[in-house]
SERO-4910 file (N, C-alpha, C, O; in steps of 0.05 Angstrom, whole numbers):
BEGIN
 pado doro    nc1    nc2    nc3   cac1   cac2   cac3    cc1    cc2    cc3    oc1    oc2    oc3
  Unk    A     16    -24      0      0      0      0     17     25      0     12     44    -14
  Unk    A     38     24     16     56     47     17     70     51     -9     75     74    -18
  Unk    A     77     29    -23     90     31    -49     72     44    -70     82     59    -86
  Unk    A     46     37    -70     27     49    -88     25     79    -83     23     95   -102
  Unk    A     24     87    -58     22    115    -50     47    130    -60     45    152    -70
  Unk    A     70    118    -57     96    131    -66     96    133    -96    104    153   -107
  Unk    A     86    112   -110     85    113   -140     66    135   -150     73    149   -169
  Unk    A     43    139   -136     25    160   -144     38    187   -139     35    205   -155
  Unk    A     51    191   -117     64    216   -110     86    222   -130     89    245   -139
  Unk    A    102    202   -138    124    206   -158    111    215   -184    122    233   -197
  Unk    A     90    202   -192     76    209   -217     66    237   -216     69    252   -236
  Unk    A     54    246   -194     44    274   -192     67    294   -192     64    315   -204
  Unk    A     90    287   -180    113    305   -180    125    308   -208    133    329   -216
  Unk    A    126    285   -222    136    286   -250    117    303   -267    127    320   -283
  Unk    A     91    299   -264     72    315   -279     74    345   -272     73    362   -290
  Unk    A     78    351   -247     81    379   -238    107    391   -250    107    414   -258
  Unk    A    128    375   -251    153    384   -263    150    390   -293    160    410   -303
  Unk    A    135    373   -307    131    378   -336    114    403   -340    120    419   -358
  Unk    A     94    407   -323     77    431   -326     93    457   -320     89    477   -332
  Unk    A    112    455   -301    129    478   -295    148    484   -318    152    507   -325
  Unk    A    158    463   -331    176    467   -354    161    479   -378    172    496   -393
  Unk    A    136    471   -382    120    482   -404    114    511   -398    115    528   -416
  Unk    A    106    516   -374    102    544   -365     80    558   -380     58    547   -383
  Unk    A     85    582   -390     65    598   -403     56    587   -430     36    595   -441
  Unk    A     71    569   -441     64    557   -467     44    535   -465     38    521   -484
  Unk    A     32    532   -441     13    510   -437    -12    513   -455    -22    493   -465
  Unk    A    -21    537   -460    -44    541   -477    -38    533   -506    -54    521   -519
  Unk    A    -13    540   -515     -6    533   -542     -4    502   -545    -14    491   -565
  Unk    A      7    489   -525      9    460   -526    -18    447   -526    -23    428   -540
  Unk    A    -36    458   -509    -63    447   -508    -78    450   -534    -94    433   -542
  Unk    A    -74    473   -548    -87    477   -574    -77    457   -594    -93    446   -610
  Unk    A    -51    452   -594    -40    433   -613    -50    405   -607    -56    389   -626
  Unk    A    -53    398   -582    -63    371   -575    -92    369   -584   -100    348   -594
  Unk    A   -108    390   -580   -136    389   -589   -138    388   -619   -157    376   -630
  Unk    A   -120    401   -633   -122    403   -662   -116    377   -676   -123    373   -699
  Unk    A   -102    359   -663    -97    333   -674   -123    317   -676   -134    309   -655
  Unk    A   -132    313   -700   -158    300   -703   -153    271   -712   -137    266   -729
  Unk    A   -168    254   -700   -167    226   -708   -184    222   -733   -204    235   -736
  Unk    A   -175    205   -751   -192    201   -775   -219    189   -768   -221    169   -753
  Unk    A   -240    201   -778   -267    192   -772   -275    168   -788   -291    152   -779
  Unk    A   -263    165   -812   -270    143   -829   -245    132   -842   -230    147   -854
  Unk    A   -241    107   -840   -218     94   -853   -226     87   -881   -246     74   -886
  Unk    A   -210     97   -901   -218     92   -929   -216     62   -935   -197     48   -927
  Unk    A   -234     53   -950   -235     25   -958   -214     20   -980   -206     39   -995
  Unk    A   -205     -4   -982   -185    -11  -1002   -197     -9  -1030   -183     -2  -1049
  Unk    A   -223    -13  -1032   -236    -14  -1058   -248     13  -1067   -258     15  -1089
  Unk    A   -246     33  -1050   -257     59  -1057   -237     74  -1074   -212     71  -1071
  Unk    A   -247     89  -1093   -230    105  -1110   -219    129  -1095   -235    143  -1082
  Unk    A   -194    134  -1097   -182    157  -1083   -182    182  -1101   -175    204  -1091
  Unk    A   -190    179  -1125   -189    201  -1144   -214    219  -1141   -237    209  -1142
  Unk    A   -210    244  -1137   -232    263  -1134   -225    288  -1151   -202    296  -1153
  Unk    A   -245    299  -1162   -242    325  -1176   -250    347  -1157   -274    350  -1150
  Unk    A   -231    362  -1148   -236    383  -1129   -239    410  -1143   -221    418  -1157
  Unk    A   -262    422  -1140   -267    448  -1153   -278    467  -1132   -293    459  -1114
  Unk    A   -271    492  -1134   -282    511  -1115   -313    513  -1119   -322    512  -1142
  Unk    A   -328    515  -1098   -357    513  -1100   -370    537  -1113   -393    535  -1123
  Unk    A   -357    560  -1114   -370    584  -1124   -366    589  -1154   -372    611  -1164
  Unk    A   -355    570  -1169   -350    574  -1197   -375    570  -1214   -393    554  -1207
  Unk    A   -376    583  -1237   -396    580  -1256   -395    551  -1267   -373    541  -1270
  Unk    A   -418    538  -1273   -417    511  -1283   -401    507  -1309   -388    487  -1312
  Unk    A   -402    527  -1326   -387    525  -1351   -357    528  -1346   -341    516  -1359
  Unk    A   -350    544  -1326   -322    546  -1318   -312    520  -1306   -290    511  -1311
  Unk    A   -329    508  -1290   -323    482  -1279   -319    461  -1301   -301    444  -1299
  Unk    A   -335    462  -1321   -333    444  -1343   -306    448  -1358   -293    428  -1366
  Unk    A   -298    473  -1361   -272    479  -1373   -249    467  -1356   -231    455  -1366
  Unk    A   -251    471  -1330   -229    462  -1312   -228    431  -1311   -206    420  -1310
  Unk    A   -251    418  -1312   -250    389  -1313   -238    379  -1339   -222    360  -1339
  Unk    A   -245    392  -1361   -234    384  -1387   -204    389  -1388   -189    373  -1399
  Unk    A   -195    411  -1376   -166    417  -1374   -152    395  -1358   -130    386  -1365
  Unk    A   -164    388  -1335   -151    367  -1318   -149    341  -1333   -128    328  -1331
  Unk    A   -169    333  -1347   -168    308  -1362   -147    309  -1384   -131    290  -1386
  Unk    A   -147    330  -1399   -128    332  -1421    -99    335  -1411    -81    322  -1422
  Unk    A    -95    351  -1390    -68    354  -1379    -58    328  -1368    -34    321  -1371
  Unk    A    -75    313  -1354    -67    287  -1344    -59    268  -1366    -39    253  -1364
  Unk    A    -75    267  -1387    -69    250  -1409    -43    258  -1423    -27    240  -1430
  Unk    A    -39    284  -1427    -14    293  -1439     10    286  -1422     31    278  -1433
  Unk    A      7    288  -1397     30    282  -1379     37    253  -1379     60    245  -1380
  Unk    A     17    236  -1380     22    207  -1380     34    198  -1407     46    177  -1408
  Unk    A     30    213  -1428     41    206  -1454     66    222  -1461     73    223  -1485
  Unk    A     79    234  -1442    105    246  -1446    105    274  -1456    126    283  -1466
  Unk    A     84    289  -1454     83    317  -1463     80    335  -1439     59    348  -1435
  Unk    A    100    335  -1422     99    350  -1397     97    380  -1401     84    394  -1386
  Unk    A    110    390  -1422    110    419  -1427     81    429  -1434     73    449  -1423
  Unk    A     67    415  -1451     40    423  -1457     21    419  -1433      3    435  -1428
  Unk    A     26    398  -1418     10    393  -1394     14    416  -1374     -5    425  -1362
  Unk    A     39    425  -1371     44    447  -1353     31    473  -1362     20    488  -1346
  Unk    A     32    478  -1389     19    501  -1399    -12    501  -1395    -24    521  -1388
  Unk    A    -23    477  -1399    -52    475  -1394    -59    480  -1365    -78    494  -1359
  Unk    A    -43    469  -1347    -49    473  -1318    -44    502  -1310    -59    513  -1293
  Unk    A    -24    515  -1321    -19    543  -1315    -41    561  -1325    -50    579  -1311
  Unk    A    -51    555  -1349    -74    570  -1359    -99    566  -1342   -114    585  -1337
  Unk    A   -103    542  -1333   -126    537  -1315   -123    551  -1289   -142    562  -1278
  Unk    A    -98    552  -1278    -94    566  -1253    -98    596  -1257   -107    610  -1239
  Unk    A    -91    606  -1280    -95    635  -1286   -124    642  -1286   -131    665  -1280
  Unk    A   -142    623  -1292   -170    629  -1293   -181    636  -1265   -201    650  -1263
  Unk    A   -168    627  -1244   -177    634  -1217   -175    664  -1212   -193    675  -1199
  Unk    A   -154    676  -1221   -151    705  -1216   -163    722  -1237   -176    743  -1231
  Unk    A   -160    715  -1262   -169    730  -1285   -180    711  -1306   -165    701  -1322
  Unk    A   -206    706  -1305   -217    685  -1322   -213    691  -1352   -206    672  -1366
  Unk    A   -218    715  -1362   -213    719  -1391   -184    714  -1399   -179    702  -1420
  Unk    A   -165    722  -1383   -137    717  -1390   -131    687  -1390   -116    677  -1407
  Unk    A   -143    673  -1372   -140    644  -1371   -152    630  -1395   -141    611  -1406
  Unk    A   -175    640  -1404   -188    629  -1427   -172    634  -1453   -169    616  -1470
  Unk    A   -161    658  -1455   -143    664  -1478   -118    647  -1478   -109    638  -1499
  Unk    A   -107    642  -1454    -83    625  -1452    -90    596  -1460    -74    583  -1472
  Unk    A   -114    587  -1452   -123    560  -1460   -126    558  -1490   -119    538  -1502
  Unk    A   -137    579  -1501   -141    579  -1530   -114    578  -1545   -111    564  -1565
  Unk    A    -94    593  -1535    -67    592  -1547    -55    564  -1544    -43    554  -1563
  Unk    A    -58    552  -1521    -47    525  -1516    -61    505  -1534    -49    486  -1544
  Unk    A    -87    508  -1539   -102    490  -1557    -91    492  -1585    -91    472  -1600
  Unk    A    -82    516  -1593    -70    519  -1620    -44    503  -1622    -38    491  -1642
  Unk    A    -28    504  -1600     -3    489  -1600     -9    459  -1600      8    443  -1610
  Unk    A    -31    451  -1589    -38    423  -1586    -44    410  -1613    -42    386  -1616
  Unk    A    -52    426  -1633    -58    415  -1659    -34    403  -1672    -37    385  -1690
  Unk    A    -10    411  -1665     14    402  -1677     23    374  -1666     38    360  -1679
  Unk    A     13    367  -1643     21    342  -1630     11    318  -1646    -12    316  -1653
  Unk    A     30    300  -1652     23    275  -1666     30    251  -1649     52    250  -1638
  Unk    A     12    233  -1648     16    208  -1633     16    185  -1654     -1    186  -1673
  Unk    A     35    166  -1652     37    145  -1672     13    126  -1672      4    118  -1694
  Unk    A      3    119  -1649    -19    100  -1647    -45    114  -1655    -51    136  -1645
  Unk    A    -61    101  -1671    -86    113  -1681   -106    117  -1658   -119    138  -1657
  Unk    A   -109     97  -1641   -128     99  -1619   -121    122  -1600   -138    137  -1591
  Unk    A    -95    125  -1594    -86    147  -1576    -90    174  -1590    -98    193  -1576
  Unk    A    -86    176  -1616    -90    201  -1630   -120    209  -1629   -126    232  -1626
  Unk    A   -137    189  -1632   -166    194  -1631   -174    203  -1603   -191    221  -1600
  Unk    A   -163    191  -1583   -169    199  -1555   -160    227  -1550   -174    243  -1537
  Unk    A   -136    234  -1560   -126    262  -1557   -144    281  -1571   -151    302  -1560
  Unk    A   -153    275  -1595   -172    293  -1609   -198    296  -1594   -209    318  -1593
  Unk    A   -208    274  -1583   -233    276  -1568   -230    294  -1543   -247    310  -1538
  Unk    A   -208    291  -1528   -204    307  -1504   -199    336  -1512   -210    354  -1499
  Unk    A   -184    341  -1533   -179    369  -1542   -205    382  -1552   -210    405  -1547
  Unk    A   -222    366  -1566   -247    377  -1576   -266    383  -1553   -280    403  -1553
  Unk    A   -266    366  -1532   -282    371  -1508   -274    398  -1495   -291    414  -1487
  Unk    A   -248    402  -1493   -238    427  -1481   -244    451  -1499   -252    472  -1489
  Unk    A   -241    447  -1525   -246    469  -1544   -275    478  -1542   -281    502  -1542
  Unk    A   -294    459  -1541   -322    466  -1539   -328    479  -1513   -344    499  -1512
  Unk    A   -316    470  -1491   -321    482  -1465   -311    511  -1464   -324    528  -1453
  Unk    A   -287    515  -1476   -276    542  -1476   -293    560  -1493   -298    583  -1486
  Unk    A   -302    551  -1517   -318    568  -1534   -345    575  -1520   -355    597  -1523
  Unk    A   -357    555  -1506   -381    561  -1492   -377    582  -1471   -394    600  -1467
  Unk    A   -355    581  -1456   -350    601  -1435   -344    628  -1448   -352    648  -1437
  Unk    A   -329    628  -1471   -325    653  -1485   -351    666  -1493   -355    690  -1489
  Unk    A   -370    650  -1503   -396    661  -1511   -411    672  -1487   -424    692  -1489
  Unk    A   -410    657  -1465   -424    665  -1442   -413    692  -1431   -429    709  -1422
  Unk    A   -387    695  -1432   -375    720  -1423   -375    742  -1444   -368    764  -1439
  Unk    A   -384    734  -1468   -386    753  -1491   -359    765  -1497   -356    789  -1502
  Unk    A   -338    748  -1496   -311    758  -1502   -305    758  -1532   -294    777  -1543
  Unk    A   -313    737  -1546   -309    734  -1574   -335    727  -1588   -350    711  -1578
  Unk    A   -341    739  -1610   -365    731  -1625   -361    705  -1640   -344    703  -1658
  Unk    A   -376    684  -1632   -375    659  -1647   -401    656  -1662   -422    663  -1652
  Unk    A   -399    646  -1686   -423    642  -1702   -432    613  -1699   -417    595  -1704
  Unk    A   -457    610  -1691   -468    584  -1689   -481    576  -1716   -495    593  -1728
  Unk    A   -477    552  -1726   -489    544  -1751   -519    539  -1748   -532    533  -1767
***
């Protein structure tokens, strides 16, 4: 019984010593301890980790442009065209601050994309489909912002 009492006293003295060493920074330490959040849900092995993250306040057509840019830039990067992928991502990032400038940059990058040739026919068709999806989305957003007059057939 005496040994248990001594162990409790030693534990309290050690705790008091730690609190004295922390001193005025106790509030900062307590905030950090509280900010450590345990994961509420463990992701399943079979769940897809891929998510398209878009700011919630964007126009739906702008979101469509950004999704098309992400798809095309990812495809370009996986097929060895890092420079065009980087230009596409930079133009999309520019849309956050100045949307018309970003759209013009995307249009310029789409012109450069016409020169890209892929040897495999299926891959070339996939590239054309992704580029066409982006081109249509950019033109729709241009029309909505009334930046360039496009003639509809």
